[in-house]
VOPAGU-2260 file (C-alpha; in pm, 1 decimal, decimal comma):
REM VOPAGU-2260
SITE   aa  ch    i         X         Y         Z
SITE  MET   A    0   -5292,2    -432,8    -437,0
SITE  PRO   A    1   -5007,0    -246,3    -190,8
SITE  ASP   A    2   -4897,0     108,6    -335,2
SITE  PHE   A    3   -4546,2     -21,8    -451,9
SITE  ASP   A    4   -4450,1     335,6    -599,6
SITE  ALA   A    5   -4512,7     493,8    -203,7
SITE  ILE   A    6   -4259,5     281,8     -64,8
SITE  PRO   A    7   -3934,7     441,2      -1,2
SITE  PRO   A    8   -3648,9     240,3    -174,2
SITE  ALA   A    9   -3438,7      50,6      18,3
SITE  LEU   A   10   -3093,1      63,6     113,5
SITE  PRO   A   11   -2848,6    -103,2    -143,7
SITE  MET   A   12   -2661,6    -407,6       4,4
SITE  ARG   A   13   -2331,5    -394,3       0,8
SITE  PHE   A   14   -2208,0    -719,0     168,5
SITE  THR   A   15   -2314,4   -1101,8     103,5
SITE  LEU   A   16   -2459,6   -1353,3     344,1
SITE  ARG   A   17   -2141,9   -1541,0     228,6
SITE  GLN   A   18   -1914,7   -1221,9     406,9
SITE  VAL   A   19   -2121,3   -1267,5     701,8
SITE  GLU   A   20   -2095,5   -1602,1     769,3
SITE  CYS   A   21   -1706,0   -1561,3     746,8
SITE  PHE   A   22   -1752,5   -1259,4    1007,3
SITE  LEU   A   23   -1912,0   -1442,5    1206,7
SITE  ALA   A   24   -1650,1   -1783,8    1149,4
SITE  VAL   A   25   -1378,6   -1529,9    1269,9
SITE  ALA   A   26   -1555,1   -1400,1    1582,9
SITE  GLU   A   27   -1657,0   -1726,8    1720,9
SITE  THR   A   28   -1279,3   -1883,8    1620,4
SITE  GLY   A   29   -1065,2   -1556,6    1694,3
SITE  SER   A   30    -845,4   -1645,2    1418,2
SITE  PHE   A   31    -884,8   -1608,4     991,4
SITE  SER   A   32    -723,9   -2023,3     952,2
SITE  SER   A   33    -943,3   -2161,8    1203,7
SITE  ALA   A   34   -1234,4   -2029,8    1067,8
SITE  ALA   A   35   -1136,0   -2137,4     709,4
SITE  GLN   A   36   -1141,3   -2451,8     860,5
SITE  SER   A   37   -1466,4   -2434,3    1060,5
SITE  ILE   A   38   -1663,9   -2271,0     691,5
SITE  ARG   A   39   -1475,4   -2523,2     466,4
SITE  ALA   A   40   -1277,1   -2220,2     278,5
SITE  SER   A   41    -930,5   -2120,1     228,7
SITE  ASP   A   42    -771,1   -1875,0     419,0
SITE  SER   A   43    -750,4   -1638,8     183,9
SITE  ALA   A   44   -1086,8   -1645,0      91,2
SITE  VAL   A   45   -1217,6   -1577,8     457,8
SITE  ALA   A   46    -940,3   -1236,2     464,0
SITE  ASP   A   47   -1059,1   -1130,6      90,9
SITE  SER   A   48   -1408,5   -1213,3     252,3
SITE  ILE   A   49   -1376,5    -957,5     555,4
SITE  THR   A   50   -1163,2    -714,4     388,6
SITE  ALA   A   51   -1476,7    -636,1     113,0
SITE  MET   A   52   -1712,6    -578,8     440,1
SITE  GLU   A   53   -1501,0    -368,5     657,3
SITE  ARG   A   54   -1503,5    -135,3     335,0
SITE  SER   A   55   -1874,6    -186,9     206,4
SITE  LEU   A   56   -1946,1     -77,4     572,9
SITE  GLY   A   57   -1601,2     191,8     593,6
SITE  VAL   A   58   -1526,5      46,8     939,9
SITE  GLU   A   59   -1281,2    -221,0    1073,9
SITE  LEU   A   60   -1435,9    -546,8    1226,3
SITE  PHE   A   61   -1117,0    -686,2    1369,4
SITE  ARG   A   62    -731,5    -593,8    1464,7
SITE  ARG   A   63    -532,5    -803,4    1304,0
SITE  GLN   A   64    -225,8    -950,9    1523,4
SITE  ARG   A   65      19,7   -1245,8    1476,2
SITE  SER   A   66      64,4   -1343,6    1837,4
SITE  ARG   A   67    -346,2   -1298,8    1954,5
SITE  GLY   A   68    -495,4   -1365,4    1605,9
SITE  ALA   A   69    -862,2   -1156,1    1532,4
SITE  THR   A   70   -1023,4    -977,2    1820,3
SITE  LEU   A   71   -1317,0    -760,4    1752,7
SITE  THR   A   72   -1302,0    -426,0    1709,5
SITE  SER   A   73   -1550,7    -143,9    1896,9
SITE  ASP   A   74   -1715,6    -147,8    1531,2
SITE  GLY   A   75   -1674,1    -564,7    1526,9
SITE  LEU   A   76   -1871,8    -581,5    1830,1
SITE  THR   A   77   -2180,6    -374,1    1717,5
SITE  VAL   A   78   -2224,7    -560,2    1416,9
SITE  LEU   A   79   -2178,7    -927,7    1551,1
SITE  PRO   A   80   -2572,9    -906,2    1721,1
SITE  PHE   A   81   -2666,5    -822,4    1343,2
SITE  ALA   A   82   -2449,6   -1051,6    1171,0
SITE  ARG   A   83   -2627,3   -1344,0    1357,6
SITE  ARG   A   84   -2962,3   -1217,1    1309,6
SITE  LEU   A   85   -2833,9   -1217,8     913,7
SITE  ALA   A   86   -2709,2   -1551,7     930,1
SITE  ALA   A   87   -3019,2   -1718,7    1151,2
SITE  ASP   A   88   -3258,9   -1551,4     881,2
SITE  GLY   A   89   -3046,7   -1665,4     593,5
SITE  ALA   A   90   -3056,7   -2014,9     694,6
SITE  GLU   A   91   -3410,3   -2023,5     806,8
SITE  LEU   A   92   -3494,0   -1866,0     431,3
SITE  MET   A   93   -3313,4   -2165,9     301,5
SITE  THR   A   94   -3518,3   -2399,1     530,8
SITE  SER   A   95   -3870,8   -2229,6     409,3
SITE  VAL   A   96   -3889,7   -2272,7      88,7
SITE  GLY   A   97   -3857,7   -2611,5    -203,4
SITE  HIS   A   98   -3712,0   -2935,7    -114,1
SITE  HIS   A   99   -3590,3   -2792,3     279,3
SITE  ALA   A  100   -3939,3   -2628,8     364,2
SITE  ASN   A  101   -4041,2   -2988,5     582,2
SITE  SER   A  102   -3656,3   -2964,1     746,0
SITE  ILE   A  103   -3583,3   -2858,1    1135,2
SITE  VAL   A  104   -3208,0   -2737,0    1105,1
SITE  GLY   A  105   -2937,0   -2483,8    1252,3
SITE  PRO   A  106   -2847,0   -2385,4    1608,4
SITE  VAL   A  107   -2993,0   -2304,4    1918,3
SITE  ARG   A  108   -2809,2   -2089,5    2171,8
SITE  ILE   A  109   -2933,9   -2144,0    2546,7
SITE  GLY   A  110   -2887,6   -1919,7    2773,5
SITE  ILE   A  111   -2940,2   -2097,1    3112,0
SITE  THR   A  112   -2847,8   -2017,7    3485,3
SITE  ASN   A  113   -2626,2   -2134,2    3674,9
SITE  THR   A  114   -2836,3   -2350,0    3915,8
SITE  LEU   A  115   -3036,3   -2482,3    3619,2
SITE  ALA   A  116   -2826,4   -2587,3    3413,7
SITE  SER   A  117   -2711,8   -2973,5    3550,3
SITE  ILE   A  118   -3101,5   -3012,0    3611,4
SITE  THR   A  119   -3203,2   -2914,0    3257,7
SITE  LEU   A  120   -2946,2   -2936,7    3004,8
SITE  PRO   A  121   -2825,1   -3270,0    2982,9
SITE  HIS   A  122   -3205,1   -3403,1    2949,2
SITE  LEU   A  123   -3320,5   -3141,6    2670,1
SITE  ILE   A  124   -2948,2   -3143,3    2441,1
SITE  VAL   A  125   -3019,5   -3557,8    2474,9
SITE  GLU   A  126   -3427,4   -3538,9    2374,2
SITE  VAL   A  127   -3319,9   -3274,4    2135,4
SITE  GLU   A  128   -3062,9   -3497,1    1916,8
SITE  LYS   A  129   -3344,2   -3828,4    1939,9
SITE  ARG   A  130   -3597,3   -3590,0    1783,3
SITE  TYR   A  131   -3435,9   -3339,8    1572,0
SITE  PRO   A  132   -3119,8   -3399,3    1449,7
SITE  ASP   A  133   -3014,1   -3120,1    1240,3
SITE  ILE   A  134   -3029,5   -2923,3    1566,5
SITE  ARG   A  135   -2719,4   -2770,7    1716,2
SITE  ILE   A  136   -2711,2   -2683,6    2062,5
SITE  ASP   A  137   -2522,3   -2409,4    2184,5
SITE  TYR   A  138   -2524,1   -2267,0    2512,4
SITE  ARG   A  139   -2369,6   -2001,2    2812,0
SITE  ILE   A  140   -2421,8   -2078,8    3139,7
SITE  ASP   A  141   -2430,5   -1735,5    3338,3
SITE  ASP   A  142   -2631,3   -1496,7    3624,6
SITE  LEU   A  143   -2965,9   -1356,3    3425,5
SITE  THR   A  144   -2829,2   -1068,4    3428,0
SITE  SER   A  145   -2543,8   -1127,2    3145,0
SITE  LEU   A  146   -2830,6   -1352,4    3023,2
SITE  LEU   A  147   -3041,7   -1109,5    2986,6
SITE  VAL   A  148   -2808,0    -865,7    2800,3
SITE  ALA   A  149   -2740,9   -1137,9    2520,2
SITE  ALA   A  150   -3094,8   -1230,1    2468,0
SITE  ASP   A  151   -3087,8    -856,9    2354,6
SITE  ARG   A  152   -2821,1    -893,4    2151,3
SITE  ALA   A  153   -2943,2   -1162,2    2015,0
SITE  GLU   A  154   -2653,8   -1394,5    2110,7
SITE  VAL   A  155   -2906,2   -1614,5    2246,0
SITE  ASP   A  156   -3225,6   -1760,6    2129,4
SITE  LEU   A  157   -3407,8   -1840,2    2479,4
SITE  VAL   A  158   -3285,0   -1789,8    2871,9
SITE  VAL   A  159   -3419,0   -2061,1    3142,8
SITE  THR   A  160   -3423,8   -1931,3    3467,0
SITE  PHE   A  161   -3642,8   -1902,0    3748,8
SITE  ASP   A  162   -3925,1   -1645,7    3745,1
SITE  LEU   A  163   -3724,0   -1371,1    3959,8
SITE  GLY   A  164   -3669,3   -1085,4    3799,8
SITE  MET   A  165   -3750,0   -1122,2    3443,1
SITE  PRO   A  166   -3857,2    -838,9    3266,2
SITE  PRO   A  167   -4243,0    -850,3    3201,4
SITE  GLU   A  168   -4218,3    -805,3    2823,0
SITE  TYR   A  169   -4042,0   -1186,2    2777,5
SITE  HIS   A  170   -4211,0   -1430,2    2624,9
SITE  ARG   A  171   -4256,4   -1743,1    2837,8
SITE  ARG   A  172   -4378,0   -2073,5    2875,0
SITE  SER   A  173   -4319,6   -2250,5    3250,7
SITE  LEU   A  174   -4107,8   -2589,6    3286,8
SITE  GLY   A  175   -4197,4   -2629,0    3615,5
SITE  VAL   A  176   -4272,7   -2504,2    3983,8
SITE  THR   A  177   -4054,8   -2474,0    4296,3
SITE  GLU   A  178   -4030,4   -2280,7    4595,1
SITE  ALA   A  179   -3736,2   -2165,5    4851,4
SITE  MET   A  180   -3657,5   -2392,5    5144,4
SITE  ILE   A  181   -3436,9   -2380,6    5485,2
SITE  VAL   A  182   -3176,9   -2599,3    5405,2
SITE  LEU   A  183   -2979,6   -2721,5    5745,0
SITE  ALA   A  184   -2734,5   -2903,8    5832,1
SITE  GLU   A  185   -2830,2   -3307,5    5888,9
SITE  ASP   A  186   -2786,1   -3276,4    6301,9
SITE  HIS   A  187   -2965,1   -2903,9    6353,9
SITE  PRO   A  188   -3139,0   -2954,7    6621,4
SITE  LEU   A  189   -3473,7   -2863,8    6377,3
SITE  ALA   A  190   -3404,7   -3029,5    6110,2
SITE  SER   A  191   -3659,8   -3356,8    6226,1
SITE  ARG   A  192   -3957,0   -3017,6    6203,3
SITE  LYS   A  193   -4157,3   -3093,9    5914,0
SITE  ARG   A  194   -4198,3   -2707,7    5860,2
SITE  ILE   A  195   -3977,1   -2370,8    6043,6
SITE  ALA   A  196   -4119,0   -2031,4    6011,9
SITE  LEU   A  197   -3855,7   -1784,4    5957,2
SITE  ILE   A  198   -3850,2   -1683,9    6280,0
SITE  GLU   A  199   -3694,4   -1923,3    6391,0
SITE  ILE   A  200   -3339,3   -1930,2    6270,8
SITE  ALA   A  201   -3329,3   -1494,7    6254,3
SITE  ASP   A  202   -3078,3   -1485,7    6443,3
SITE  GLU   A  203   -2828,9   -1760,1    6348,4
SITE  PRO   A  204   -2579,6   -1713,3    6084,3
SITE  MET   A  205   -2661,7   -1732,4    5732,2
SITE  ILE   A  206   -2517,7   -1845,8    5397,2
SITE  LEU   A  207   -2637,3   -1635,7    5126,1
SITE  LEU   A  208   -2620,2   -1803,2    4790,1
SITE  ASP   A  209   -2516,8   -1460,9    4635,3
SITE  ILE   A  210   -2663,9   -1439,3    4261,8
SITE  VAL   A  211   -2868,0   -1161,3    4169,5
SITE  ALA   A  212   -3204,8   -1327,1    4129,6
SITE  SER   A  213   -3157,2   -1508,7    4435,3
SITE  ARG   A  214   -2994,3   -1275,1    4642,7
SITE  THR   A  215   -3272,0   -1044,8    4584,9
SITE  TYR   A  216   -3590,8   -1311,1    4647,7
SITE  THR   A  217   -3376,0   -1454,9    4941,5
SITE  LEU   A  218   -3385,3   -1091,9    5127,3
SITE  GLU   A  219   -3736,4    -957,5    5080,3
SITE  LEU   A  220   -3839,8   -1290,5    5192,1
SITE  MET   A  221   -3638,2   -1210,7    5469,9
SITE  SER   A  222   -3754,0    -862,4    5470,8
SITE  SER   A  223   -4153,2    -947,1    5444,6
SITE  GLN   A  224   -4095,2   -1136,4    5803,8
SITE  GLY   A  225   -3904,0    -805,4    5937,2
SITE  ILE   A  226   -3596,1   -1012,5    5963,6
SITE  THR   A  227   -3223,1    -893,6    5881,1
SITE  PRO   A  228   -3035,9   -1200,4    5783,4
SITE  ARG   A  229   -2732,6   -1234,1    5974,9
SITE  VAL   A  230   -2502,1   -1281,2    5676,2
SITE  ILE   A  231   -2197,4   -1483,9    5709,9
SITE  HIS   A  232   -2035,8   -1626,2    5408,9
SITE  ARG   A  233   -2163,6   -1506,3    5020,8
SITE  THR   A  234   -2084,5   -1743,6    4721,6
SITE  ALA   A  235   -2252,9   -1804,9    4376,7
SITE  ASP   A  236   -2141,0   -2119,6    4411,0
SITE  TYR   A  237   -2470,3   -2360,7    4469,6
SITE  GLU   A  238   -2225,2   -2690,7    4597,4
SITE  LEU   A  239   -1989,5   -2439,8    4839,0
SITE  CYS   A  240   -2324,5   -2265,6    4977,6
SITE  ARG   A  241   -2477,4   -2635,3    5083,7
SITE  SER   A  242   -2095,2   -2750,5    5178,1
SITE  LEU   A  243   -2137,2   -2485,4    5413,2
SITE  VAL   A  244   -2447,1   -2571,9    5576,4
SITE  GLY   A  245   -2330,0   -2923,7    5626,3
SITE  ARG   A  246   -2046,9   -2840,5    5854,0
SITE  GLY   A  247   -2298,3   -2646,3    6066,8
SITE  VAL   A  248   -2146,0   -2312,8    5952,8
SITE  GLY   A  249   -2510,0   -2202,1    5944,5
SITE  TYR   A  250   -2798,4   -2219,7    5729,9
SITE  THR   A  251   -2967,4   -2139,4    5362,5
SITE  LEU   A  252   -3267,2   -2070,9    5145,0
SITE  LEU   A  253   -3267,5   -2256,3    4849,9
SITE  MET   A  254   -3459,3   -2363,6    4588,4
SITE  ARG   A  255   -3661,3   -2712,5    4661,4
SITE  ARG   A  256   -3487,4   -3021,9    4430,1
SITE  ASN   A  257   -3508,0   -3382,1    4462,1
SITE  VAL   A  258   -3154,0   -3409,6    4473,4
SITE  SER   A  259   -2922,7   -3651,7    4696,0
SITE  THR   A  260   -2886,6   -3492,3    5027,0
SITE  GLU   A  261   -2495,1   -3545,1    5077,6
SITE  THR   A  262   -2268,2   -3270,7    5017,0
SITE  TRP   A  263   -1982,2   -3239,4    4771,0
SITE  ASP   A  264   -1709,3   -3305,1    5088,7
SITE  GLY   A  265   -1957,0   -3595,4    5238,5
SITE  GLN   A  266   -2142,6   -3438,1    5464,9
SITE  ARG   A  267   -2526,8   -3394,3    5467,4
SITE  VAL   A  268   -2829,3   -3140,7    5467,7
SITE  VAL   A  269   -3162,8   -3137,4    5493,4
SITE  TYR   A  270   -3435,1   -2908,3    5270,3
SITE  VAL   A  271   -3716,2   -2814,5    5529,3
SITE  PRO   A  272   -3942,3   -2618,0    5434,8
SITE  ILE   A  273   -4097,2   -2263,4    5536,0
SITE  ASP   A  274   -4440,7   -2208,7    5770,0
SITE  PRO   A  275   -4598,0   -1978,0    5598,7
SITE  PRO   A  276   -4500,2   -2159,6    5271,3
SITE  PRO   A  277   -4365,7   -1855,4    5034,9
SITE  ARG   A  278   -4458,5   -1796,2    4676,3
SITE  PRO   A  279   -4412,5   -2083,9    4421,4
SITE  ILE   A  280   -4146,5   -1972,8    4175,2
SITE  ASP   A  281   -4196,0   -2108,4    3783,0
SITE  ILE   A  282   -3902,0   -2200,3    3591,0
SITE  LEU   A  283   -3911,6   -2043,7    3260,7
SITE  VAL   A  284   -3802,3   -2054,7    2865,7
SITE  THR   A  285   -3827,9   -1756,2    2765,9
SITE  TRP   A  286   -3741,4   -1512,4    2506,8
SITE  PRO   A  287   -3739,3   -1152,5    2407,3
SITE  ARG   A  288   -3895,2   -1109,5    2084,6
SITE  ASP   A  289   -4184,9   -1284,1    1850,2
SITE  PRO   A  290   -4158,6   -1477,1    1584,8
SITE  LEU   A  291   -3949,2   -1725,2    1643,9
SITE  PRO   A  292   -3799,9   -1930,1    1388,1
SITE  PRO   A  293   -3945,9   -2294,7    1363,4
SITE  ARG   A  294   -3614,4   -2461,7    1509,0
SITE  VAL   A  295   -3646,6   -2248,6    1782,3
SITE  ASN   A  296   -3972,4   -2312,8    1854,5
SITE  ALA   A  297   -3888,9   -2692,8    1813,6
SITE  VAL   A  298   -3667,8   -2679,0    2147,8
SITE  ILE   A  299   -3911,8   -2484,2    2291,7
SITE  ASP   A  300   -4137,0   -2733,8    2283,3
SITE  THR   A  301   -3886,5   -3022,2    2374,4
SITE  ALA   A  302   -3825,4   -2830,0    2673,4
SITE  VAL   A  303   -4218,2   -2797,0    2799,0
SITE  ASP   A  304   -4291,8   -3145,4    2733,7
SITE  LEU   A  305   -3998,5   -3252,8    2955,1
SITE  GLY   A  306   -4176,0   -3006,2    3265,8
SITE  GLY   A  307   -4257,1   -3362,5    3413,2
SITE  GLU   A  308   -3892,2   -3459,1    3436,0
SITE  ILE   A  309   -3782,0   -3129,6    3540,5
SITE  GLY   A  310   -4120,6   -3098,2    3838,6
SITE  ARG   A  311   -3990,8   -3470,0    3948,8
SITE  ILE   A  312   -3639,6   -3354,9    4038,3
SITE  MET   A  313   -3758,6   -2990,6    4119,1
SITE  GLY   A  314   -4005,8   -3178,2    4381,0
SITE  GLU   A  315   -4337,9   -3127,4    4242,9
């Protein structure tokens, strides 16, 4: 038997889950009236809930301005990730007991890097909706650094990214494998080659995909061959990078993918394997902490089940 007398008393909870729900609604919509509509409450009920929560915490959570609605204060931003966790745990509690015990419901927030969004998200959203109609997928597309910050703040539940620069303490499952390739204009003298050594293009102008993880990996790969690339353009836009290559401005290094070689402006590029082959790179679904709610695990399992389709697109 546990010694309950030895357990220190918990601090009294001076706000309610309903107040937390109102707080999140105002934070997400930017106004009290929009928040009231989203949670089917009156404007006055939402305002009273926020006032009561502010009084219990002893801080101001929102700046109220007629022209700009409600914006989070510094204290409000601090409260936000905790409120999201409380709301998620409250929803999980409701689905864990009684007649809700076998249901998987609620939002799952996915953070995904720019270059993977169009490959993974559409199929995942459709498949999750088919398997779990009561799950709602929300997503945020950003660079990895921003997504890791968001995951640590509980602003996203999962991050889908390449295995480049991922903290080792993150939990992870693989969705597929790819590798870096040299991308050239269709009429480049080396475009018909089966493999190209990086040293063969070392003196040519380079278009660098300037996303943190991609940039770091590309430069480290070149450095390992004793090459300092002659970068003439940097862009975080994947298609602009391909279009510049297609126009013959330079070459680039991109992850292999089985997609159209035609660029958005009507030119064509070719993907040529590197000699010797660089290390394979996993496409990961990752998360910072366990245990996960059943709805989040359901989305992870669905993503892994779709790994074959993702692998096909990435040219496995």
